[in-house]
C-alpha positions in Angstrom: 31.5 -16.6 -22.9 29.1 -14.1 -24.4 26.6 -12.4 -22.0 23.0 -12.4 -22.8 21.6 -8.9 -23.6 18.2 -9.5 -22.1 17.9 -11.5 -18.9 14.4 -11.8 -17.6 14.0 -12.9 -13.9 10.6 -13.8 -12.7 9.5 -12.8 -9.2 8.6 -15.8 -7.0 7.0 -15.2 -3.5 8.3 -18.5 -2.3 11.8 -17.1 -2.5 10.9 -14.8 0.4 9.6 -16.9 3.3 9.7 -14.2 6.1 7.8 -11.0 6.4 9.6 -7.6 6.2 11.2 -6.2 9.3 9.6 -2.7 8.8 6.4 -1.5 7.4 6.4 0.8 4.5 3.6 3.2 3.6 2.8 6.1 1.4 0.3 8.9 1.5 -1.3 10.2 -1.7 -3.6 13.2 -1.9 -6.7 13.3 -4.2 -9.0 16.2 -5.3 -12.5 16.7 -4.2 -14.1 15.9 -7.6 -12.8 12.2 -7.3 -14.7 11.6 -4.1 -17.9 10.3 -5.7 -15.8 7.9 -8.0 -13.8 6.6 -5.0 -16.9 5.9 -2.9 -18.5 4.0 -5.7 -15.4 1.9 -6.5 -13.9 1.7 -3.0 -14.6 -2.1 -2.7 -13.0 -2.9 -6.0 -10.0 -0.7 -5.1 -9.6 -2.5 -1.8 -9.9 -6.0 -3.5 -7.3 -5.0 -6.1 -4.7 -4.0 -3.4 -5.6 -7.1 -1.3 -4.6 -9.2 -4.3 -1.0 -7.8 -4.1 -1.1 -8.0 -0.3 -1.3 -4.3 0.4 -3.6 -2.5 2.8 -5.4 0.7 1.9 -7.1 3.4 4.1 -9.1 6.2 2.5 -9.6 9.4 4.5 -12.6 11.2 2.9 -12.5 14.2 5.4 -8.9 15.2 4.5 -8.9 13.5 1.1 -5.9 11.2 1.1 -5.0 7.6 0.5 -2.7 5.6 2.8 -1.2 2.5 1.2 1.1 0.2 3.3 2.6 -3.2 3.4 1.3 -6.0 5.5 2.7 -9.2 7.1 1.8 -11.1 4.0 3.7 -8.8 1.6 6.7 -10.4 0.0 7.5 -8.2 -3.1 9.6 -5.3 -1.9 8.8 -3.2 -5.0 5.0 -3.8 -5.0 4.4 -0.8 -2.6 5.9 1.5 -5.2 3.5 0.2 -7.8 0.6 0.4 -5.5 1.4 4.1 -4.8 1.8 4.9 -8.5 -1.6 3.3 -9.2 -3.3 5.5 -6.6 -1.6 8.6 -8.1 -3.0 7.7 -11.5 -6.5 7.3 -10.0 -6.2 10.6 -8.1 -5.3 12.2 -11.5 -8.5 11.1 -13.1 -7.6 7.6 -14.6 -10.1 4.7 -14.2 -9.2 1.8 -11.9 -9.0 -0.8 -14.7 -6.5 1.4 -16.7 -4.5 2.5 -13.6 -4.2 -1.2 -12.4 -2.0 -2.0 -15.5 0.9 -0.5 -13.6 0.8 -3.5 -11.3 1.9 -5.8 -14.2 5.5 -6.4 -15.0 6.9 -4.5 -17.9 4.5 -1.5 -17.3 5.3 1.9 -16.1 3.6 5.3 -15.6 4.4 9.0 -15.9 2.5 12.0 -14.7 3.5 15.2 -16.6 2.7 18.7 -15.3 3.6 21.3 -17.9 5.1 24.4 -16.2 6.4 27.8 -17.2 3.5 28.2 -19.7 0.9 30.9 -19.8 -2.7 29.7 -19.4 -3.7 30.7 -23.0 -0.7 28.9 -24.5 -1.2 25.8 -22.3 -4.9 25.5 -23.4 -4.1 25.9 -27.1 -1.4 23.3 -27.1 -3.5 20.9 -25.0 -6.3 21.2 -27.6 -3.7 20.4 -30.3 -2.7 17.3 -28.4 -6.3 16.1 -28.1 -7.3 17.1 -31.6 -10.8 17.4 -33.1 -13.1 14.7 -31.7 -10.0 13.2 -29.8 -8.6 12.0 -33.1 -5.0 12.9 -32.3 -5.1 11.4 -28.8 -6.6 8.2 -30.0 -3.9 7.9 -32.7 -1.2 8.4 -30.1 -2.9 5.7 -27.9 -2.9 3.2 -30.6 0.6 3.7 -31.8 2.1 3.5 -28.3 -0.2 1.0 -26.6 -0.6 3.5 -23.8 -3.6 4.9 -21.8 -3.4 8.7 -21.7 -5.7 10.9 -19.6 -5.7 14.7 -19.8 -7.1 16.3 -16.6 -7.0 20.1 -15.9 -3.3 20.8 -15.9 -1.8 17.2 -15.8 -1.2 14.4 -18.3 -1.2 10.9 -17.0 0.2 8.0 -18.9 0.4 4.3 -18.2 1.7 1.5 -20.5 4.9 -0.3 -21.7 8.2 1.3 -21.1 8.8 2.1 -24.7 5.4 3.4 -25.3 5.5 5.7 -22.3 8.9 7.1 -23.4 7.4 7.9 -26.8 4.3 9.6 -25.3 6.5 11.7 -23.0 8.6 12.8 -26.0 5.5 13.8 -28.0 4.0 15.8 -25.1 7.4 17.6 -24.4 7.7 18.5 -28.1 4.2 19.7 -28.3 4.2 21.9 -25.2 7.7 23.2 -24.9 9.0 23.1 -28.6 5.7 24.1 -30.1 5.6 21.3 -32.6 2.2 20.1 -33.9 1.6 16.5 -32.7 0.4 15.5 -36.1 4.0 15.6 -37.4 5.2 13.6 -34.4 2.5 11.0 -35.0 3.6 10.7 -38.6 7.1 10.0 -37.4 5.9 7.3 -35.1 4.0 5.6 -37.9 7.1 5.8 -40.2 9.2 4.4 -37.4 6.8 1.4 -37.0 6.8 0.7 -40.7 10.5 0.7 -40.8 10.7 -1.7 -37.9 8.6 -4.2 -39.8 10.5 -3.8 -43.0 13.7 -6.0 -42.7 15.1 -4.8 -46.0 15.8 -1.3 -44.4 17.2 -2.7 -41.2 20.8 -1.5 -41.9 19.8 1.9 -43.5 19.8 5.3 -41.9 16.2 5.9 -40.9 16.6 9.7 -40.5 16.1 10.2 -44.2 12.6 8.8 -43.9 11.5 10.9 -41.0 9.8 14.3 -41.6 12.1 17.3 -40.9 10.5 19.2 -38.1 11.7 22.6 -36.7 10.6 23.9 -33.4 8.6 27.2 -33.7 9.7 29.9 -31.4 6.8 32.0 -29.9 7.2 35.7 -30.3 6.9 37.6 -27.1 4.6 40.6 -27.2 6.6 43.5 -25.7 5.2 46.8 -24.8 6.4 49.7 -26.9 9.1 51.7 -25.2 10.3 55.1 -26.5 13.9 54.5 -27.5 16.0 57.5 -27.0 19.6 58.0 -28.2 22.1 57.9 -25.4 24.7 60.8 -25.4 27.6 60.4 -23.1 28.3 64.2 -23.5 26.8 66.7 -21.0 24.1 68.9 -22.5 25.2 72.6 -23.0 23.6 75.1 -20.6 21.0 77.5 -21.9 22.2 81.1 -22.7 22.1 83.6 -19.7 19.1 86.0 -19.7 19.4 89.7 -18.6 17.7 88.7 -15.3 20.5 86.1 -14.6 23.2 88.7 -15.3 21.5 91.2 -12.9 21.3 88.6 -10.1 25.0 87.6 -10.6 26.3 91.2 -10.4 23.9 92.1 -7.6 22.2 95.1 -9.4 18.9 93.3 -9.2 18.9 93.4 -5.4 20.2 97.1 -5.4 17.4 98.1 -7.6 15.0 96.4 -5.2 16.4 98.4 -2.3 16.1 101.7 -4.2 12.5 100.9 -5.1 11.7 100.1 -1.5 13.4 103.5 -0.4 11.3 105.4 -2.9 8.2 103.8 -1.7 9.0 104.7 2.0 9.8 108.3 1.0 6.4 108.6 -0.9 4.6 107.3 2.2 6.4 109.7 4.5 5.6 112.6 2.2 1.9 111.9 2.5 2.1 112.4 6.3 4.2 115.6 6.2 2.0 118.6 6.8 2.3 121.5 4.3 4.0 124.7 5.6 1.7 127.7 6.3 
């Protein structure tokens, strides 16, 4: 008996008659600049979480969410989705876009590019956005995802396949230094090949643009390179002064000079004979 490749199981709350034995909760921090948006949309946010039978508490003094299950909660995974929705809102995404994560078949990803200098990060971020947001809009249309770039994070929500494609584009853009335009062309070609049934059994790699990652040249300070010699350098030739010091004549001469000086001083004090 052949097994089915894709088996879809729908969740039904009626299958779970009793409440959970333990309460689950998550805490999510949010930045100060989101305070005004949260105060304006707090009622809508509370209603959205009440629909999925979760409770929400917003602490404005310490700036964090607390989402938890209730006695009415029956879906064991919905608390994870509620937490992810709040993470997206904290990163600058609107409530309508972030709430897509609550649907089946949707996922999210928050990317924080690391190990990049500030100048490099800003340049590659501008590349990903493009002039007048053209590149970002094209990426959204091709992947059916919502993408928000906020300070140093990139938040994505959409179908599993689309989110995977966006993550691949972002990683290639930031870490492999590949321009996103080439990656978008690759996505367009991929979509066209999917719709063309005549090319179903062909190797699609020949249709994709060949992209090579560019390595950034590190600017190194100029250092004087000196040749290394394992041999000891020859000592300088001995001067006459060195020879006199070795033989001791130098010190004898000093003693003679000092005696002469003493004799001269004594001669001054000797009275002449009458």
